C-alpha positions in Angstrom: 1.9 -6.9 23.3 -0.5 -4.3 21.3 -4.0 -3.8 23.4 -6.8 -4.0 20.1 -9.4 -1.4 20.0 -12.3 -3.2 18.0 -14.9 -2.0 16.1 -17.3 -2.4 19.1 -15.0 -0.4 21.2 -14.0 2.4 19.0 -15.3 6.2 20.1 -13.4 8.1 16.8 -13.9 11.3 18.3 -12.3 10.1 21.8 -9.8 8.3 19.8 -8.7 11.5 17.2 -8.7 13.7 20.1 -6.3 11.2 22.3 -4.1 10.3 19.8 -3.7 14.0 18.6 -2.7 14.9 21.9 0.1 12.1 22.4 1.6 13.0 19.1 1.6 16.9 20.3 3.5 15.7 23.3 6.3 13.5 22.1 6.8 16.1 18.9 6.7 18.7 20.9 8.3 21.9 19.1 10.0 20.0 16.9 9.2 18.4 13.6 7.6 15.3 12.0 7.5 13.9 8.2 4.9 11.4 7.2 5.1 9.6 4.1 1.6 9.7 2.0 0.8 7.2 -0.4 -2.7 7.6 -1.0 -4.2 4.3 0.5 -6.3 4.5 3.8 -3.8 3.8 6.3 -1.6 6.5 4.9 -4.3 9.0 4.7 -5.9 8.6 7.8 -2.4 9.1 9.5 -1.6 12.1 7.6 -4.8 13.9 8.8 -4.6 13.0 11.9 -0.9 14.0 12.1 -2.0 17.7 10.8 -4.8 17.6 13.1 -1.9 17.3 15.9 0.8 19.4 14.2 -0.6 21.7 11.4 2.7 23.1 9.9 4.9 21.2 12.2 4.4 18.3 9.9 5.8 17.4 6.7 4.0 15.5 3.8 5.6 13.8 1.0 4.6 11.5 -1.4 7.7 9.2 -2.6 7.3 8.5 -6.3 9.0 4.9 -6.6 7.9 4.1 -9.7 5.8 1.4 -8.4 2.5 3.0 -7.9 -0.6 3.1 -9.8 -1.6 5.2 -12.9 -1.4 8.7 -12.1 -1.1 8.3 -8.1 1.3 11.1 -7.1 -1.0 13.9 -9.4 -4.2 12.5 -7.7 -3.1 12.1 -4.5 -1.4 15.7 -3.7 -4.2 17.6 -5.8 -6.9 15.9 -3.6 -4.8 16.7 -0.4 -4.3 20.1 -1.3 -8.1 20.6 -1.3 -8.0 19.1 2.0 -5.4 21.9 2.6 -2.4 19.6 3.4 0.4 20.5 1.0 2.0 17.4 -0.4 5.8 17.6 -1.9 6.7 15.0 -4.4 9.8 13.2 -4.0 11.1 11.6 -7.4 13.3 8.0 -6.1 12.2 5.6 -9.3 16.1 5.1 -9.9 16.4 4.3 -6.4 13.8 1.7 -5.9 14.8 -0.1 -9.2 18.4 0.1 -8.8 17.7 -1.5 -5.1 15.7 -4.4 -6.8 17.7 -5.3 -9.7 18.2 -9.4 -9.8 16.0 -9.9 -6.8 13.4 -12.8 -7.1 12.7 -13.6 -3.6 9.2 -12.1 -1.8 11.1 -11.1 1.5 14.3 -10.0 -0.1 12.0 -7.6 -2.4 10.3 -6.3 0.5 13.6 -5.8 2.4 15.3 -4.2 -0.3 12.2 -1.5 -0.4 12.3 -1.1 3.4 15.8 0.0 3.3 15.6 2.2 0.3 12.4 3.9 1.7 13.6 3.9 5.6 17.8 4.4 5.2 18.3 6.0 1.9 15.2 8.0 0.9 13.7 8.8 4.0 16.6 9.2 5.7 17.9 11.9 3.1 14.7 13.7 3.8 15.0 13.8 7.2 18.7 15.0 7.2 17.5 18.0 5.0 14.7 18.7 7.2 15.9 18.2 10.7 13.1 16.1 11.5 13.4 13.7 14.6 10.1 11.6 14.1 8.1 9.8 11.2 4.5 9.4 11.6 3.1 6.4 9.4 0.1 4.5 9.4 0.9 0.7 10.9 -2.2 -1.0 11.5 -2.6 -4.2 13.9 -3.1 -6.8 11.0 0.6 -5.5 9.1 2.2 -5.9 13.1 0.5 -9.6 13.3 1.4 -11.2 9.8 4.9 -10.0 10.5 5.3 -11.4 13.4 3.5 -15.0 12.5 5.7 -15.0 9.7 3.5 -14.6 7.3 4.9 -12.1 5.3 7.2 -9.2 6.3 5.0 -5.6 6.3 7.6 -3.0 5.5 6.9 -0.8 8.2 6.8 -3.1 11.1 10.1 -2.7 13.3 10.1 -2.5 17.0 8.1 -6.1 17.0 10.9 -7.6 15.5 13.5 -5.9 17.6 14.7 -3.3 15.5 15.1 0.4 17.3 14.2 2.7 14.0 16.4 5.2 15.9 19.6 3.3 16.1 18.8 1.7 12.4 17.6 5.1 10.7 18.2 7.8 12.7 14.6 8.8 13.8 11.7 7.7 15.7 8.7 6.0 14.3 5.2 7.4 15.5 2.5 4.5 14.9 -1.1 6.3 16.3 -3.1 3.6 14.4 -1.1 0.5 15.3 -4.1 -0.6 17.9 -7.0 -0.5 14.9 -7.8 -3.0 12.0 -8.5 -1.6 8.6 -12.3 -1.4 9.4 -11.4 0.8 12.3 -9.0 3.0 10.1 -11.8 3.8 8.0 -13.9 5.3 10.5 -11.6 7.3 11.7 -10.8 8.7 8.7 -14.3 9.3 7.8 -14.4 11.6 11.3 -11.4 13.0 10.2 -13.1 14.3 7.5 -11.7 12.4 4.5 -14.1 12.5 1.2 -15.9 9.1 0.8 -13.9 7.9 -2.2 -10.3 8.2 -0.4 -11.6 6.5 2.8 -13.4 3.7 1.1 -10.5 3.1 -1.2 -9.3 -0.3 -1.6 -6.3 -1.2 0.2 -2.8 -0.8 -1.5 0.2 -2.4 -0.3 2.9 -0.7 1.1 5.6 -2.2 -1.6 2.8 -0.9 -4.0 3.0 -2.8 -7.5 5.9 -4.4 -6.5 3.9 -6.9 -4.6 1.8 -7.6 -7.4 5.0 -8.9 -9.6 6.3 -12.3 -8.9 9.9 -12.4 -9.7 12.1 -9.8 -11.0 10.7 -6.1 -10.7 11.6 -4.0 -13.6 10.0 -1.0 -14.9 8.8 -3.1 -17.9 7.0 -5.4 -15.9 5.8 -2.7 -13.3 4.2 -1.0 -16.4 2.7 -4.3 -17.5 1.1 -4.9 -14.2 0.0 -1.1 -13.4 -1.8 -1.3 -17.3 -3.8 -4.4 -15.9 -4.6 -2.7 -12.7 -6.4 0.1 -14.4 -8.6 -2.3 -16.5 -9.6 -4.5 -13.1 -10.1 -1.8 -11.0 -12.3 0.2 -13.4 -14.3 -3.4 -14.0 -14.3 -4.2 -10.3 -15.0 -0.9 -8.5 -18.6 -1.3 -8.0 -18.5 -4.8 -6.7 -18.1 -3.6 -3.2 -15.4 -6.3 -2.8 -12.8 -5.4 0.2 -9.6 -5.8 -2.5 -9.2 -6.7 -6.0 -5.8 -6.5 -8.2 -4.2 -7.8 -11.1 -1.0 -10.2 -10.2 2.0 -10.7 -13.1 3.4 -14.0 -13.1 7.4 -14.6 -13.5 7.0 -17.4 -16.0 6.1 -17.0 -19.7 3.3 -19.2 -20.9 2.5 -20.6 -24.9 -0.1 -18.4 -26.4 -1.7 -17.8 -29.8 -1.7 -14.5 -31.9 -2.7 -14.0 -35.7 -2.7 -17.8 -36.3 1.3 -17.7 -34.8 3.0 -18.8 -31.4 3.0 -16.1 -29.0 5.5 -17.0 -26.0 3.6 -14.4 -23.6 2.8 -13.1 -20.2 0.2 -14.0 -17.6 -1.8 -12.3 -15.6 -3.8 -13.3 -12.4 -7.0 -11.5 -11.1 -7.6 -11.6 -7.5 -11.0 -10.2 -5.9 -11.7 -10.8 -2.3 -14.7 -10.3 0.4 -13.5 -9.6 3.6 -13.9 -7.6 6.7 -10.6 -7.3 8.1 -8.1 -8.9 5.6 -7.4 -11.5 8.4 -9.3 -14.0 6.2 -10.7 -13.4 3.1 -13.2 -15.5 0.2 -12.6 -15.4 -3.6 -15.7 -12.7 -4.6 -18.0 -15.1 -6.8 -17.7 -13.0 -9.8 -19.8 -13.7 -13.1 -18.3 -15.4 -15.8 -19.5 -12.2 -17.9 -17.2 -10.1 -15.6 -14.3 -12.3 -15.8 -14.6 -12.7 -19.8 -14.8 -9.0 -20.0 -11.8 -8.3 -17.6 -9.6 -10.7 -19.6 -10.5 -9.8 -23.4 -9.6 -6.4 -22.4 -6.4 -6.9 -20.8 -5.2 -9.1 -23.7 -6.1 -6.3 -25.9 -4.7 -3.3 -24.6 -1.4 -5.0 -22.3 1.0 -6.0 -24.5 2.6 -9.1 -24.1 -0.3 -11.0 -22.4 -1.7 -14.2 -23.7 -3.7 -15.6 -20.1 -5.6 -14.3 -17.7 -6.5 -16.8 -14.6 -8.6 -16.0 -11.5 -7.8 -17.0 -8.3 -10.2 -19.4 -6.0 -8.2 -19.7 -3.4 -9.3 -18.5 0.3 -7.4 -16.6 2.7 -5.7 -19.2 4.5 -4.0 -21.1 2.6 -3.6 -17.8 0.4 -2.7 -14.4 1.1 -4.4 -11.1 -0.2 -1.4 -10.0 -2.0 0.7 -12.5 -4.2 4.2 -11.6 -2.3 
């Protein structure tokens, strides 16, 4: 049973000091690796790891082909300014090969998990000689996985899986007692810039969690283009999270007076504190109309745009 550190209990300076010492003690004179995605959790654990280990921590950005537009370059540049060198590893082909012909949500998550931890990270670990993977698992990830709501790609021991046996390295999770609001406070205390530690959450399976049905490079590019529009339009709303979802079924539309059998984008925007419960943000119709028109105009093949108004529960924040 993981003991939660609530926002009221959290002393960020003490937390950082204690977790840095724990990481140092476990890793000793060895090498650890962490994967940076640019999200709040991975960014916070990256800074915590570098505070604890310095040059003993190797930070990589796995370019899986599923990220937001320009993400690898933007994240690497930002962390270089913070004194952290990030190696970008191109693994796009491996991930798309693993996802080919898979439509079931849990099977997709499992394919990404196995490709990430066993294939890509397994290779990086072997080449580096590292024995530890530092990652930003938080308590909500564990709760949702154990409850069977959805399998989070970064949860193992709580499911009876020993990463040492399964993958050949030990996983360290210094943030696992915190929820998202606590992670933001720790990130701020570690010196992350406001634009990073206040970023909206982004899923471990990346944009594949926003494609219903098979994940292909073409379908990812469709949702990537829509994501740019949605994030630009909603960045000043104060919402907890917002996204574009690509549906599987094609819908009938019209373009230039003719039938256009095209694709459907669903927009989601959430008000929440820690992602355990959430309610759809009451966006103005003008905002919704503006996003719809821009998506239809700029994203090839899209003929329909909808807005999700179901709360969590019974909905979930991500589509899959």
